[in-house]
Each structure stands twice: as structure tokens, then as C-alpha cells.
N, CA and C atoms as an extended XYZ file, in Angstrom:
126
Properties=species:S:1:pos:R:3:atomname:S:1:resname:S:1:resid:I:1 pbc="F F F"
N        -6.005       27.623       13.118 N   MET     1
C        -5.286       27.353       11.775 CA  MET     1
C        -4.094       26.345       12.307 C   MET     1
N        -3.343       26.532       13.137 N   GLU     2
C        -2.292       25.600       13.441 CA  GLU     2
C        -2.947       24.235       13.610 C   GLU     2
N        -3.913       24.088       14.207 N   MET     3
C        -4.486       22.670       14.730 CA  MET     3
C        -4.822       22.151       13.235 C   MET     3
N        -5.571       22.891       12.459 N   GLN     4
C        -6.072       22.346       11.365 CA  GLN     4
C        -4.930       22.051       10.456 C   GLN     4
N        -3.887       22.640       10.229 N   SER     5
C        -2.779       22.141        9.312 CA  SER     5
C        -2.139       21.129        9.957 C   SER     5
N        -2.109       20.710       11.200 N   TYR     6
C        -1.484       19.821       11.957 CA  TYR     6
C        -2.329       18.567       11.449 C   TYR     6
N        -3.689       18.444       11.507 N   THR     7
C        -4.435       17.371       11.123 CA  THR     7
C        -4.135       17.131        9.679 C   THR     7
N        -4.212       18.078        8.839 N   LEU     8
C        -4.192       17.730        7.663 CA  LEU     8
C        -2.602       17.003        7.174 C   LEU     8
N        -1.719       17.466        7.980 N   GLU     9
C        -0.329       16.869        7.870 CA  GLU     9
C        -0.328       15.111        8.265 C   GLU     9
N        -1.180       15.063        9.543 N   GLU    10
C        -1.290       13.742        9.810 CA  GLU    10
C        -2.068       12.949        8.919 C   GLU    10
N        -3.046       13.396        8.176 N   LEU    11
C        -4.041       12.638        7.238 CA  LEU    11
C        -3.044       12.318        5.915 C   LEU    11
N        -2.188       13.311        5.500 N   GLU    12
C        -1.368       13.078        4.376 CA  GLU    12
C        -0.508       11.849        4.738 C   GLU    12
N        -0.093       11.927        6.050 N   LEU    13
C         1.001       10.749        6.616 CA  LEU    13
C         0.186        9.380        6.561 C   LEU    13
N        -0.873        9.386        7.063 N   GLU    14
C        -1.888        8.126        7.248 CA  GLU    14
C        -2.019        7.823        5.811 C   GLU    14
N        -2.242        8.690        4.919 N   ASN    15
C        -2.771        8.314        3.400 CA  ASN    15
C        -1.506        7.640        2.850 C   ASN    15
N        -0.312        8.250        3.105 N   LYS    16
C         1.078        7.631        2.492 CA  LYS    16
C         1.141        6.236        3.058 C   LYS    16
N         1.011        6.158        4.174 N   GLU    17
C         1.563        4.792        5.002 CA  GLU    17
C         0.436        3.886        4.352 C   GLU    17
N        -0.924        4.157        4.359 N   GLY    18
C        -1.994        3.332        4.027 CA  GLY    18
C        -1.533        2.851        2.444 C   GLY    18
N        -1.442        3.895        1.684 N   PHE    19
C        -1.135        3.457        0.341 CA  PHE    19
C         0.123        2.483        0.129 C   PHE    19
N         1.117        2.594        0.994 N   ARG    20
C         2.371        1.907        0.891 CA  ARG    20
C         1.987        0.605        1.404 C   ARG    20
N         1.133        0.329        2.554 N   THR    21
C         0.795       -0.896        2.827 CA  THR    21
C        -0.100       -1.602        1.861 C   THR    21
N        -1.142       -0.981        1.168 N   ILE    22
C        -1.677       -1.686        0.099 CA  ILE    22
C        -0.708       -2.133       -1.150 C   ILE    22
N         0.195       -1.228       -1.465 N   LEU    23
C         1.218       -1.556       -2.527 CA  LEU    23
C         1.963       -2.861       -2.093 C   LEU    23
N         2.419       -2.940       -0.763 N   ASP    24
C         2.980       -3.984       -0.294 CA  ASP    24
C         2.308       -5.375       -0.438 C   ASP    24
N         0.925       -5.335        0.196 N   GLU    25
C         0.239       -6.476        0.142 CA  GLU    25
C         0.141       -6.936       -1.470 C   GLU    25
N        -0.115       -6.040       -2.350 N   GLY    26
C        -0.251       -6.432       -3.858 CA  GLY    26
C         0.939       -6.877       -4.041 C   GLY    26
N         2.114       -6.571       -3.846 N   ASN    27
C         3.290       -7.047       -4.159 CA  ASN    27
C         3.575       -8.387       -3.667 C   ASN    27
N         3.002       -8.619       -2.333 N   ILE    28
C         3.211       -9.871       -1.656 CA  ILE    28
C         2.319      -10.956       -2.442 C   ILE    28
N         1.025      -10.543       -2.742 N   VAL    29
C         0.227      -11.479       -3.329 CA  VAL    29
C         0.561      -11.826       -4.900 C   VAL    29
N         1.074      -10.966       -5.551 N   PHE    30
C         1.801      -11.084       -6.843 CA  PHE    30
C         2.913      -12.303       -6.727 C   PHE    30
N         3.760      -11.833       -5.774 N   ARG    31
C         4.895      -12.778       -5.584 CA  ARG    31
C         4.400      -14.251       -5.180 C   ARG    31
N         3.513      -14.322       -4.281 N   ARG    32
C         2.946      -15.601       -4.206 CA  ARG    32
C         2.587      -16.393       -5.296 C   ARG    32
N         1.768      -15.643       -6.279 N   LEU    33
C         1.358      -16.248       -7.650 CA  LEU    33
C         2.325      -16.523       -8.572 C   LEU    33
N         3.475      -15.806       -8.405 N   HIS    34
C         4.517      -15.943       -9.452 CA  HIS    34
C         5.342      -17.091       -8.952 C   HIS    34
N         5.534      -17.314       -7.515 N   GLU    35
C         6.278      -18.432       -7.115 CA  GLU    35
C         5.585      -19.829       -7.409 C   GLU    35
N         4.177      -19.793       -7.337 N   LYS    36
C         3.373      -20.952       -7.639 CA  LYS    36
C         3.650      -21.334       -9.058 C   LYS    36
N         3.958      -20.427       -9.999 N   GLY    37
C         4.189      -20.834      -11.353 CA  GLY    37
C         3.254      -20.083      -12.259 C   GLY    37
N         4.038      -19.345      -13.350 N   ASP    38
C         3.342      -18.811      -14.579 CA  ASP    38
C         2.291      -19.721      -15.261 C   ASP    38
N         2.499      -20.893      -15.257 N   SER    39
C         1.585      -21.891      -15.912 CA  SER    39
C         0.307      -21.946      -15.598 C   SER    39
N         0.052      -21.554      -14.364 N   SER    40
C        -1.377      -21.444      -14.062 CA  SER    40
C        -2.079      -20.134      -14.533 C   SER    40
N        -1.251      -19.130      -14.739 N   LEU    41
C        -1.897      -17.906      -14.880 CA  LEU    41
C        -2.001      -17.860      -16.596 C   LEU    41
N        -1.138      -18.367      -17.196 N   THR    42
C        -1.214      -18.319      -18.645 CA  THR    42
C        -1.910      -19.461      -19.349 C   THR    42
């Protein structure tokens, strides 16, 4: 039981970190597009 709960906690931490990295990458791409200029998007 202890080992199972430990692995679940690890998975939750990994999922949170992975989700954060995905959000960070999305923000970086959005910032790059925004820096290039809104004229190309509209």
C-alpha cells in the first residue's frame, strides 16, 4: 500500500511538472508570435 501511494504521488508530481512545461512552451510560442507583430495574425 505504501509503495502504491508513493508511485501515485510521483505520477501526480510528474503530471503537474509536465503540464507546467507545456504551458510554458505555449506561452513562449505566443510571445514569439506577439513580438513579431499582430499585423501578421489579424
